[in-house]
C-alpha positions in Angstrom: 53.4 67.9 114.6 56.8 67.6 112.9 58.9 64.6 113.6 62.4 65.1 115.0 65.1 64.0 112.5 67.7 61.7 114.0 71.4 62.0 113.1 71.0 59.0 110.7 68.3 60.8 108.6 69.7 61.6 105.1 69.1 65.3 105.6 71.0 65.4 108.9 73.9 63.5 107.4 74.3 66.3 104.8 74.4 69.1 107.4 78.2 69.3 107.6 78.4 69.8 103.9 75.5 72.2 103.8 77.0 74.2 106.7 80.2 74.7 104.6 78.6 75.5 101.3 75.9 77.6 102.8 78.2 79.8 104.9 78.1 83.4 103.7 81.9 83.7 103.3 82.1 80.4 101.5 79.4 81.4 99.1 81.2 84.7 98.3 84.6 83.0 97.9 83.1 80.3 95.7 81.4 82.9 93.5 84.6 84.9 93.1 86.7 81.9 92.3 84.0 80.9 89.7 85.6 83.6 87.5 89.1 81.9 87.8 92.0 81.7 90.2 92.7 84.5 92.5 95.3 85.5 95.0 94.5 85.9 98.7 94.8 89.7 98.6 92.5 89.9 95.6 89.9 87.9 97.5 90.2 90.0 100.6 89.8 93.3 98.6 86.8 91.8 96.7 84.9 90.7 99.8 83.8 93.7 101.9 83.7 93.1 105.6 85.7 89.8 105.8 88.4 89.7 108.3 91.8 88.3 107.5 91.2 85.5 110.0 87.8 84.6 108.7 89.0 84.6 105.1 91.9 82.3 106.1 89.6 79.9 107.9 87.1 79.9 105.1 89.8 79.1 102.5 91.3 76.4 104.7 87.8 74.8 105.2 87.0 74.9 101.5 90.4 73.4 100.7 89.9 70.7 103.3 86.5 69.9 101.8 88.1 69.5 98.4 86.3 72.5 96.8 89.2 74.9 96.6 92.9 74.2 95.8 95.8 76.3 96.9 98.8 76.5 94.6 102.1 78.0 95.9 104.6 79.2 93.3 108.1 79.4 94.7 109.0 83.0 93.9 110.3 85.7 96.3 107.9 86.3 98.0 106.0 83.1 97.3 102.8 83.5 95.1 99.7 81.7 96.4 96.7 81.3 94.2 93.3 79.8 95.0 91.1 78.1 92.5 88.0 75.9 92.4 88.7 72.1 92.1 86.7 70.2 89.5 84.1 69.4 92.2 84.1 73.0 93.3 83.3 74.1 89.8 80.2 71.8 89.8 78.9 73.9 92.7 79.9 77.2 91.1 76.8 77.6 89.0 74.5 76.9 91.9 76.4 79.5 94.0 76.2 82.0 91.2 72.4 81.4 91.0 72.1 82.1 94.7 74.1 85.3 94.5 72.0 86.4 91.5 68.8 85.7 93.4 70.0 87.6 96.5 70.9 90.6 94.3 67.5 90.6 92.7 65.5 90.3 95.9 67.7 92.2 98.4 65.4 95.2 98.4 62.3 93.1 98.9 63.9 91.3 101.8 65.0 94.6 103.4 61.5 96.0 103.0 59.9 92.9 104.5 62.2 93.1 107.5 61.2 96.7 108.1 57.5 95.8 107.9 58.0 92.8 110.2 60.0 94.8 112.8 57.5 97.6 112.8 54.6 95.3 113.6 
């Protein structure tokens, strides 16, 4: 029988970070920003299915966690760019690998779900 992990177990203490970097919208944002800074509207167009509210919350959370930085250029209207921080860039290759894996195995996973659901 598997032992229950308490809140002081090293794996449980990492959960808040893993929740952020493992969130589907965070992964997609991090992957896109791995290619360089982007404006909010560029991110929204590039991520199919993300609502304005969810993208805003995701960017704020990534900024709060120190993975993304927001730069406001005082023009009219103001220009806002998002970019990975140095720590965010260290995660970028890992995220890119996850995206690549998902793309390679998407059909396999879809077929497995159909088989499972049919049984």
